[in-house]
LUMDREN-625412 format. One record per atom (N, C-alpha, C): residue number from 0; atom name; z, x, y. Coordinates in nm, 2 decimals. Last residue first. Layout:
% residues N
<NUM,"CA",<Z,X,Y>>,
...
% end
This chain:
% residues 135
<134,"N",<4.44,0.91,3.11>>,
<134,"CA",<4.55,0.87,3.04>>,
<134,"C",<4.56,0.72,3.04>>,
<133,"N",<4.22,0.94,3.28>>,
<133,"CA",<4.20,0.96,3.14>>,
<133,"C",<4.32,0.91,3.05>>,
<132,"N",<4.34,0.89,3.53>>,
<132,"CA",<4.25,0.79,3.48>>,
<132,"C",<4.22,0.81,3.33>>,
<131,"N",<4.49,1.13,3.56>>,
<131,"CA",<4.56,1.00,3.55>>,
<131,"C",<4.47,0.90,3.49>>,
<130,"N",<4.38,1.42,3.38>>,
<130,"CA",<4.37,1.33,3.49>>,
<130,"C",<4.44,1.19,3.46>>,
<129,"N",<4.63,1.64,3.23>>,
<129,"CA",<4.51,1.56,3.22>>,
<129,"C",<4.50,1.46,3.34>>,
<128,"N",<4.76,1.97,3.20>>,
<128,"CA",<4.76,1.84,3.27>>,
<128,"C",<4.62,1.77,3.25>>,
<127,"N",<4.95,2.19,3.02>>,
<127,"CA",<4.82,2.12,3.03>>,
<127,"C",<4.84,1.99,3.10>>,
<126,"N",<5.09,2.51,3.05>>,
<126,"CA",<5.11,2.37,3.08>>,
<126,"C",<4.98,2.30,3.09>>,
<125,"N",<5.22,2.81,2.90>>,
<125,"CA",<5.11,2.72,2.94>>,
<125,"C",<5.16,2.58,2.96>>,
<124,"N",<5.31,3.14,2.93>>,
<124,"CA",<5.36,3.00,2.91>>,
<124,"C",<5.26,2.91,2.97>>,
<123,"N",<5.28,3.46,2.75>>,
<123,"CA",<5.24,3.36,2.85>>,
<123,"C",<5.31,3.22,2.82>>,
<122,"N",<5.31,3.63,2.55>>,
<122,"CA",<5.35,3.68,2.69>>,
<122,"C",<5.31,3.58,2.79>>,
<121,"N",<5.38,3.40,2.31>>,
<121,"CA",<5.36,3.54,2.33>>,
<121,"C",<5.41,3.59,2.47>>,
<120,"N",<5.42,3.11,2.46>>,
<120,"CA",<5.34,3.17,2.35>>,
<120,"C",<5.32,3.31,2.38>>,
<119,"N",<5.60,2.84,2.55>>,
<119,"CA",<5.61,2.99,2.56>>,
<119,"C",<5.53,3.04,2.44>>,
<118,"N",<5.49,2.56,2.72>>,
<118,"CA",<5.52,2.62,2.59>>,
<118,"C",<5.51,2.77,2.61>>,
<117,"N",<5.55,2.27,2.91>>,
<117,"CA",<5.54,2.41,2.91>>,
<117,"C",<5.58,2.48,2.78>>,
<116,"N",<5.39,1.99,2.74>>,
<116,"CA",<5.50,2.05,2.82>>,
<116,"C",<5.48,2.20,2.82>>,
<115,"N",<5.07,1.85,2.76>>,
<115,"CA",<5.16,1.93,2.68>>,
<115,"C",<5.26,2.00,2.77>>,
<114,"N",<4.99,1.66,2.95>>,
<114,"CA",<4.95,1.65,2.81>>,
<114,"C",<5.03,1.73,2.72>>,
<113,"N",<5.12,1.49,3.21>>,
<113,"CA",<5.14,1.61,3.13>>,
<113,"C",<5.09,1.58,2.99>>,
<112,"N",<4.89,1.34,3.44>>,
<112,"CA",<4.99,1.33,3.34>>,
<112,"C",<5.00,1.46,3.26>>,
<111,"N",<4.80,1.31,3.79>>,
<111,"CA",<4.78,1.36,3.65>>,
<111,"C",<4.90,1.32,3.57>>,
<110,"N",<4.84,1.24,4.05>>,
<110,"CA",<4.70,1.23,4.00>>,
<110,"C",<4.68,1.28,3.86>>,
<109,"N",<5.11,1.25,4.09>>,
<109,"CA",<5.04,1.13,4.14>>,
<109,"C",<4.90,1.12,4.09>>,
<108,"N",<5.20,1.50,4.00>>,
<108,"CA",<5.22,1.38,3.91>>,
<108,"C",<5.15,1.25,3.96>>,
<107,"N",<5.18,1.74,4.12>>,
<107,"CA",<5.05,1.68,4.08>>,
<107,"C",<5.07,1.55,4.00>>,
<106,"N",<5.44,1.83,4.16>>,
<106,"CA",<5.35,1.82,4.28>>,
<106,"C",<5.22,1.74,4.24>>,
<105,"N",<5.53,1.84,3.90>>,
<105,"CA",<5.59,1.74,3.99>>,
<105,"C",<5.50,1.72,4.11>>,
<104,"N",<5.38,2.06,3.80>>,
<104,"CA",<5.36,1.92,3.74>>,
<104,"C",<5.41,1.81,3.83>>,
<103,"N",<5.50,2.25,3.96>>,
<103,"CA",<5.36,2.22,3.98>>,
<103,"C",<5.32,2.09,3.92>>,
<102,"N",<5.75,2.25,3.85>>,
<102,"CA",<5.74,2.21,3.99>>,
<102,"C",<5.59,2.18,4.02>>,
<101,"N",<5.70,2.33,3.59>>,
<101,"CA",<5.75,2.19,3.61>>,
<101,"C",<5.74,2.15,3.76>>,
<100,"N",<5.62,2.60,3.65>>,
<100,"CA",<5.52,2.50,3.59>>,
<100,"C",<5.57,2.36,3.61>>,
<99,"N",<5.86,2.70,3.75>>,
<99,"CA",<5.74,2.70,3.83>>,
<99,"C",<5.64,2.60,3.78>>,
<98,"N",<6.03,2.67,3.53>>,
<98,"CA",<6.06,2.60,3.66>>,
<98,"C",<5.94,2.59,3.75>>,
<97,"N",<5.91,2.85,3.35>>,
<97,"CA",<5.92,2.70,3.32>>,
<97,"C",<5.94,2.62,3.45>>,
<96,"N",<5.94,3.09,3.48>>,
<96,"CA",<5.80,3.04,3.46>>,
<96,"C",<5.81,2.89,3.43>>,
<95,"N",<6.22,3.11,3.47>>,
<95,"CA",<6.15,3.12,3.60>>,
<95,"C",<6.01,3.06,3.59>>,
<94,"N",<6.27,3.10,3.20>>,
<94,"CA",<6.31,2.98,3.28>>,
<94,"C",<6.25,2.99,3.41>>,
<93,"N",<6.22,3.34,3.08>>,
<93,"CA",<6.11,3.24,3.08>>,
<93,"C",<6.15,3.12,3.16>>,
<92,"N",<6.30,3.63,3.11>>,
<92,"CA",<6.35,3.52,3.19>>,
<92,"C",<6.24,3.41,3.20>>,
<91,"N",<6.19,3.83,2.97>>,
<91,"CA",<6.33,3.80,2.93>>,
<91,"C",<6.38,3.68,3.01>>,
<90,"N",<5.95,3.88,3.09>>,
<90,"CA",<5.95,3.80,2.96>>,
<90,"C",<6.09,3.76,2.92>>,
<89,"N",<5.99,4.06,3.28>>,
<89,"CA",<5.98,3.92,3.32>>,
<89,"C",<5.99,3.83,3.20>>,
<88,"N",<5.97,4.31,3.18>>,
<88,"CA",<6.10,4.25,3.17>>,
<88,"C",<6.10,4.10,3.22>>,
<87,"N",<5.63,4.29,3.13>>,
<87,"CA",<5.75,4.38,3.11>>,
<87,"C",<5.87,4.29,3.09>>,
<86,"N",<5.50,3.99,3.25>>,
<86,"CA",<5.48,4.13,3.23>>,
<86,"C",<5.62,4.19,3.21>>,
<85,"N",<5.35,3.67,3.19>>,
<85,"CA",<5.47,3.75,3.21>>,
<85,"C",<5.43,3.90,3.18>>,
<84,"N",<5.16,3.42,3.33>>,
<84,"CA",<5.16,3.54,3.25>>,
<84,"C",<5.27,3.63,3.29>>,
<83,"N",<5.13,3.08,3.31>>,
<83,"CA",<5.21,3.18,3.38>>,
<83,"C",<5.22,3.30,3.28>>,
<82,"N",<4.87,2.87,3.34>>,
<82,"CA",<4.92,2.97,3.26>>,
<82,"C",<5.00,3.07,3.34>>,
<81,"N",<4.76,2.54,3.34>>,
<81,"CA",<4.82,2.64,3.42>>,
<81,"C",<4.88,2.74,3.32>>,
<80,"N",<4.47,2.36,3.30>>,
<80,"CA",<4.57,2.43,3.22>>,
<80,"C",<4.63,2.54,3.31>>,
<79,"N",<4.33,2.04,3.35>>,
<79,"CA",<4.37,2.17,3.41>>,
<79,"C",<4.48,2.23,3.33>>,
<78,"N",<4.04,1.84,3.29>>,
<78,"CA",<4.17,1.88,3.26>>,
<78,"C",<4.20,2.02,3.32>>,
<77,"N",<3.86,1.64,3.53>>,
<77,"CA",<3.87,1.76,3.44>>,
<77,"C",<4.02,1.79,3.41>>,
<76,"N",<3.81,1.44,3.72>>,
<76,"CA",<3.82,1.40,3.58>>,
<76,"C",<3.83,1.52,3.48>>,
<75,"N",<3.82,1.49,3.98>>,
<75,"CA",<3.69,1.49,3.93>>,
<75,"C",<3.69,1.45,3.78>>,
<74,"N",<4.10,1.51,4.01>>,
<74,"CA",<4.03,1.39,4.07>>,
<74,"C",<3.89,1.38,4.02>>,
<73,"N",<4.13,1.76,3.90>>,
<73,"CA",<4.19,1.64,3.83>>,
<73,"C",<4.12,1.51,3.88>>,
<72,"N",<4.01,1.92,4.09>>,
<72,"CA",<3.96,1.91,3.96>>,
<72,"C",<4.01,1.79,3.88>>,
<71,"N",<4.18,1.87,4.31>>,
<71,"CA",<4.04,1.84,4.32>>,
<71,"C",<3.98,1.83,4.18>>,
<70,"N",<4.42,1.98,4.21>>,
<70,"CA",<4.42,1.84,4.24>>,
<70,"C",<4.27,1.79,4.25>>,
<69,"N",<4.36,2.25,4.18>>,
<69,"CA",<4.38,2.17,4.06>>,
<69,"C",<4.37,2.02,4.09>>,
<68,"N",<4.35,2.32,4.45>>,
<68,"CA",<4.23,2.32,4.38>>,
<68,"C",<4.24,2.24,4.25>>,
<67,"N",<4.62,2.28,4.51>>,
<67,"CA",<4.52,2.20,4.59>>,
<67,"C",<4.39,2.20,4.51>>,
<66,"N",<4.74,2.47,4.34>>,
<66,"CA",<4.77,2.32,4.32>>,
<66,"C",<4.67,2.24,4.39>>,
<65,"N",<4.65,2.70,4.46>>,
<65,"CA",<4.61,2.67,4.32>>,
<65,"C",<4.63,2.52,4.29>>,
<64,"N",<4.78,2.69,4.70>>,
<64,"CA",<4.63,2.69,4.70>>,
<64,"C",<4.58,2.65,4.56>>,
<63,"N",<5.04,2.70,4.62>>,
<63,"CA",<4.99,2.58,4.68>>,
<63,"C",<4.84,2.57,4.69>>,
<62,"N",<5.05,2.96,4.53>>,
<62,"CA",<5.07,2.85,4.43>>,
<62,"C",<5.02,2.72,4.49>>,
<61,"N",<5.03,3.09,4.77>>,
<61,"CA",<4.92,3.11,4.67>>,
<61,"C",<4.93,3.00,4.57>>,
<60,"N",<5.28,3.01,4.88>>,
<60,"CA",<5.15,2.99,4.95>>,
<60,"C",<5.04,2.99,4.85>>,
<59,"N",<5.47,3.11,4.71>>,
<59,"CA",<5.45,2.96,4.72>>,
<59,"C",<5.32,2.93,4.79>>,
<58,"N",<5.36,3.38,4.50>>,
<58,"CA",<5.42,3.33,4.63>>,
<58,"C",<5.39,3.18,4.64>>,
<57,"N",<5.44,3.47,4.18>>,
<57,"CA",<5.34,3.42,4.26>>,
<57,"C",<5.41,3.35,4.38>>,
<56,"N",<5.61,3.57,3.98>>,
<56,"CA",<5.63,3.61,4.12>>,
<56,"C",<5.53,3.56,4.22>>,
<55,"N",<5.52,3.48,3.74>>,
<55,"CA",<5.65,3.43,3.79>>,
<55,"C",<5.67,3.46,3.93>>,
<54,"N",<5.17,3.42,3.80>>,
<54,"CA",<5.27,3.51,3.75>>,
<54,"C",<5.41,3.44,3.79>>,
<53,"N",<4.88,3.23,3.68>>,
<53,"CA",<4.98,3.27,3.77>>,
<53,"C",<5.08,3.37,3.71>>,
<52,"N",<4.56,3.09,3.63>>,
<52,"CA",<4.66,3.19,3.59>>,
<52,"C",<4.75,3.23,3.71>>,
<51,"N",<4.41,2.80,3.53>>,
<51,"CA",<4.46,2.87,3.64>>,
<51,"C",<4.57,2.97,3.60>>,
<50,"N",<4.12,2.66,3.40>>,
<50,"CA",<4.24,2.73,3.37>>,
<50,"C",<4.28,2.81,3.50>>,
<49,"N",<3.98,2.34,3.31>>,
<49,"CA",<3.99,2.45,3.41>>,
<49,"C",<4.12,2.52,3.39>>,
<48,"N",<3.79,2.20,3.07>>,
<48,"CA",<3.92,2.24,3.09>>,
<48,"C",<3.92,2.36,3.19>>,
<47,"N",<3.59,1.90,3.06>>,
<47,"CA",<3.60,2.05,3.09>>,
<47,"C",<3.74,2.08,3.12>>,
<46,"N",<3.45,1.68,2.84>>,
<46,"CA",<3.57,1.71,2.92>>,
<46,"C",<3.58,1.86,2.93>>,
<45,"N",<3.16,1.50,2.83>>,
<45,"CA",<3.22,1.63,2.80>>,
<45,"C",<3.33,1.66,2.89>>,
<44,"N",<3.08,1.20,2.69>>,
<44,"CA",<3.15,1.26,2.81>>,
<44,"C",<3.21,1.39,2.77>>,
<43,"N",<2.77,1.08,2.59>>,
<43,"CA",<2.89,1.14,2.56>>,
<43,"C",<2.95,1.21,2.68>>,
<42,"N",<2.52,0.99,2.67>>,
<42,"CA",<2.63,0.90,2.69>>,
<42,"C",<2.77,0.96,2.66>>,
<41,"N",<2.35,1.19,2.59>>,
<41,"CA",<2.37,1.17,2.73>>,
<41,"C",<2.49,1.08,2.76>>,
<40,"N",<2.36,1.17,2.31>>,
<40,"CA",<2.42,1.28,2.37>>,
<40,"C",<2.44,1.26,2.52>>,
<39,"N",<2.22,0.93,2.28>>,
<39,"CA",<2.36,0.93,2.24>>,
<39,"C",<2.43,1.05,2.30>>,
<38,"N",<1.96,1.01,2.37>>,
<38,"CA",<2.03,0.91,2.44>>,
<38,"C",<2.18,0.91,2.41>>,
<37,"N",<1.90,1.20,2.16>>,
<37,"CA",<1.92,1.24,2.30>>,
<37,"C",<1.99,1.14,2.39>>,
<36,"N",<1.89,1.02,1.94>>,
<36,"CA",<1.99,1.12,1.95>>,
<36,"C",<2.01,1.18,2.09>>,
<35,"N",<1.67,0.86,2.02>>,
<35,"CA",<1.80,0.80,2.00>>,
<35,"C",<1.91,0.90,2.01>>,
<34,"N",<1.47,1.06,2.00>>,
<34,"CA",<1.49,1.00,2.13>>,
<34,"C",<1.63,0.93,2.13>>,
<33,"N",<1.47,1.12,1.73>>,
<33,"CA",<1.51,1.22,1.82>>,
<33,"C",<1.54,1.16,1.96>>,
<32,"N",<1.37,0.87,1.64>>,
<32,"CA",<1.50,0.91,1.60>>,
<32,"C",<1.55,1.02,1.69>>,
<31,"N",<1.11,0.85,1.76>>,
<31,"CA",<1.21,0.75,1.80>>,
<31,"C",<1.35,0.80,1.76>>,
<30,"N",<0.99,1.07,1.62>>,
<30,"CA",<1.00,1.07,1.77>>,
<30,"C",<1.11,0.97,1.81>>,
<29,"N",<1.00,0.98,1.36>>,
<29,"CA",<1.08,1.09,1.39>>,
<29,"C",<1.09,1.11,1.54>>,
<28,"N",<0.82,0.75,1.39>>,
<28,"CA",<0.95,0.73,1.34>>,
<28,"C",<1.04,0.85,1.38>>,
<27,"N",<0.58,0.87,1.46>>,
<27,"CA",<0.64,0.78,1.55>>,
<27,"C",<0.79,0.76,1.52>>,
<26,"N",<0.53,1.02,1.23>>,
<26,"CA",<0.54,1.08,1.36>>,
<26,"C",<0.61,1.00,1.46>>,
<25,"N",<0.51,0.81,1.03>>,
<25,"CA",<0.62,0.91,1.03>>,
<25,"C",<0.64,0.98,1.16>>,
<24,"N",<0.45,0.48,1.04>>,
<24,"CA",<0.39,0.61,1.09>>,
<24,"C",<0.51,0.71,1.11>>,
<23,"N",<0.55,0.32,0.73>>,
<23,"CA",<0.54,0.33,0.88>>,
<23,"C",<0.47,0.46,0.92>>,
<22,"N",<0.71,0.15,0.50>>,
<22,"CA",<0.58,0.20,0.52>>,
<22,"C",<0.56,0.20,0.68>>,
<21,"N",<1.02,0.26,0.36>>,
<21,"CA",<0.94,0.17,0.45>>,
<21,"C",<0.81,0.23,0.47>>,
<20,"N",<1.29,0.24,0.13>>,
<20,"CA",<1.17,0.31,0.18>>,
<20,"C",<1.10,0.21,0.26>>,
<19,"N",<1.62,0.30,0.01>>,
<19,"CA",<1.53,0.21,0.09>>,
<19,"C",<1.41,0.30,0.15>>,
<18,"N",<1.75,0.32,-0.32>>,
<18,"CA",<1.71,0.39,-0.20>>,
<18,"C",<1.61,0.30,-0.12>>,
<17,"N",<1.96,0.04,-0.43>>,
<17,"CA",<1.86,0.14,-0.45>>,
<17,"C",<1.81,0.20,-0.32>>,
<16,"N",<2.19,0.21,-0.26>>,
<16,"CA",<2.16,0.18,-0.40>>,
<16,"C",<2.08,0.05,-0.40>>,
<15,"N",<2.15,0.48,-0.03>>,
<15,"CA",<2.17,0.34,-0.06>>,
<15,"C",<2.13,0.32,-0.21>>,
<14,"N",<2.07,0.74,0.04>>,
<14,"CA",<2.20,0.72,-0.02>>,
<14,"C",<2.23,0.58,-0.07>>,
<13,"N",<1.83,0.72,0.19>>,
<13,"CA",<1.83,0.78,0.05>>,
<13,"C",<1.96,0.76,-0.03>>,
<12,"N",<1.68,0.53,0.39>>,
<12,"CA",<1.82,0.54,0.35>>,
<12,"C",<1.83,0.59,0.20>>,
<11,"N",<1.40,0.58,0.42>>,
<11,"CA",<1.49,0.56,0.53>>,
<11,"C",<1.63,0.58,0.50>>,
<10,"N",<1.13,0.74,0.32>>,
<10,"CA",<1.26,0.71,0.26>>,
<10,"C",<1.36,0.70,0.38>>,
<9,"N",<0.81,0.63,0.39>>,
<9,"CA",<0.92,0.71,0.44>>,
<9,"C",<1.05,0.65,0.38>>,
<8,"N",<0.48,0.66,0.35>>,
<8,"CA",<0.59,0.59,0.28>>,
<8,"C",<0.71,0.68,0.31>>,
<7,"N",<0.25,0.62,0.63>>,
<7,"CA",<0.33,0.70,0.54>>,
<7,"C",<0.44,0.61,0.48>>,
<6,"N",<-0.08,0.47,0.65>>,
<6,"CA",<0.05,0.50,0.71>>,
<6,"C",<0.13,0.58,0.60>>,
<5,"N",<-0.31,0.33,0.58>>,
<5,"CA",<-0.32,0.46,0.64>>,
<5,"C",<-0.19,0.50,0.72>>,
<4,"N",<-0.30,0.11,0.42>>,
<4,"CA",<-0.27,0.09,0.56>>,
<4,"C",<-0.28,0.21,0.65>>,
<3,"N",<-0.34,0.24,0.18>>,
<3,"CA",<-0.44,0.14,0.22>>,
<3,"C",<-0.42,0.11,0.37>>,
<2,"N",<-0.12,0.40,0.16>>,
<2,"CA",<-0.25,0.46,0.17>>,
<2,"C",<-0.35,0.36,0.22>>,
<1,"N",<0.08,0.20,0.12>>,
<1,"CA",<0.08,0.29,0.24>>,
<1,"C",<-0.05,0.35,0.26>>,
<0,"N",<0.00,0.08,-0.12>>,
<0,"CA",<0.00,0.00,0.00>>,
<0,"C",<0.00,0.09,0.13>>,
% end
C-alpha cells in the first residue's frame, strides 16, 4: 500500500503491543518531529544561578553594592548564591560569616526566599536565595 501511494511505511510506536506503523512521507514526519522538539525547548525556562563571593572582612559599603546587584538579579528571576570565603584563622570563626550571610538574607527578604540556609563547606560558607515569584 505504501509503494502504491509512493510514501513510506514508518514505525511510529515501536514499544506498543502490537507496534504501530503509518503510511506517510518520512521527510515531512521527521521535520515535524524536530519542529515540535524546538518548540518544547523554547517553552522551557532555564534558571540561571548568579554567584557572589565575599570574605568575612568585606566592608559594609562593598557588601551593599553586592546586595544591590543581587536584588536586580532576583527581580529578573535568577537565583543568587552568596559565598563567604575564609582564609587562614578566619576559618575558626564561622559565626562571623554566618552573621554576614543572614544579614544579607534579611536585606533581601522582600524580593527573595532562602532556598538553603548558610552551610559551612570546607573553606567557604554558602547561602542560596531564590526569587520570591519562583517560591
